[in-house]
N, C-alpha and C positions, 0 to 999 in steps of 0.2 A: 819463664822463670826457672824452669827445670835445668836449663843450660847453665845458669849461674851456679846452681847447686852442684851440678856434675863437675864443673870446673873447680869449685872450691874443694869438693871431696877428693878429686883426683890430684890436687896440688899439695896435699898434706900426707903425713904418715898415716898408716891404718889406725893407730891408736888415737889420732886426733880428728877422725872423721865426724864424730858427734859434735865436737867443738866447732868445727868448720860449718856444719849444717846450722847450728844454733846462731853462730855469728852472721851467716848469710841471712837467716830469717830476721834477726835483730836489725841489721842494717836496711833490709827491705822495708820493715815496718817504720823505722825512723825516717827513711827517705820519703815514704808516703805521707807521714805526718808533717814533715817539714815542707814537702811539696805543696800540700793543701794550704798551709799557712802562707807560703810564698805567693801562690796564685790567688788566694783570697784577698790579700792586701791590695794589690792594684785593681782587682775587680771592684771591691768595695769603694776604693778611692775614686775610680772612674765613674761609678754609678752615682755616687753622692757628691760629685764635683760642683754641681750648681746648688748653692746653699739656699736660694730662695724657694726652689721647688721641694728640696728635701725637708725644709722646715715645715712646709705645709703637708708633708707626707706623700707628695706626688713624685713618682719616678717614672720617666717615660720609657717606652719600649726601645726608643732610639738609644738611650743611654745604656740600657742593658745589652743591646746588640753591639754597641761600640765596645763595651767592656769585654764582652765575650770574644769579639774579634781580636782584641789586644791579648787576651789570654791564649787564644789559639796560636797567634803568631809567636808568642813567647814559648809556648810548648813545642812548636815546630823547630825553633832555634835550638832548644834543649835536646829535642829528639835527634836533630842533625848532629849535634856534638856527641851524643851517645852512640850514634851509628859510627862515627869516625873513631871513637874510642874502642868500640867493639871490633873494628877491623884491625886495630893495633894490638889486640890481645895476642900474646905469644901462644902458638899452638903447641900443645903437649900431647903425646900419645896417651890414650886411655890405659889405665892400669889393667893388666891381665890377671891371671890366676895368682894367688899368693905363692910365695916361694915354698912354703911348707906343703901346700897342696900339690904343687908341680913336682916336688921331689918325692912325694909319697907314691906317685905313679897312678895309673888308671884304676887299680883295684881299690884304692882308698876312696875314690870318688863314687864308685858304685855301691859300696857297702853301706 
C-alpha cells in the first residue's frame, strides 16, 4: 500500500501532498468497504441457496465450501485485473530535492 501513497504524492505539486495522501486513504477505505459488500452478497446467496435447509437453520459445510470457492475465484479474477492495471501505470521518476534546497547549496542543508 505504500507504493500507491508514494505514487500519489509524487504525482502532485508539493502543496497538494496532504490532499493526495488523504484521497489515497479515503479511496482505499471505500474500496475495502465496497469490496466486502460485493463479496458478501454472492457468498450469502450461495450458502442460503437451498431454502428448505435454510428454513430449518441448517447450513452444510459443503455449501460454505462452495461459496468460499466462488469468492476465491472472483478474487483471483479481480487480482489478475489489478496486476494488469499496475503494469500499465506510467513510470515517473521520483522527485528529488526541492528547487529551493538545491539552489541554496550544501551549506544550507547542514545548518
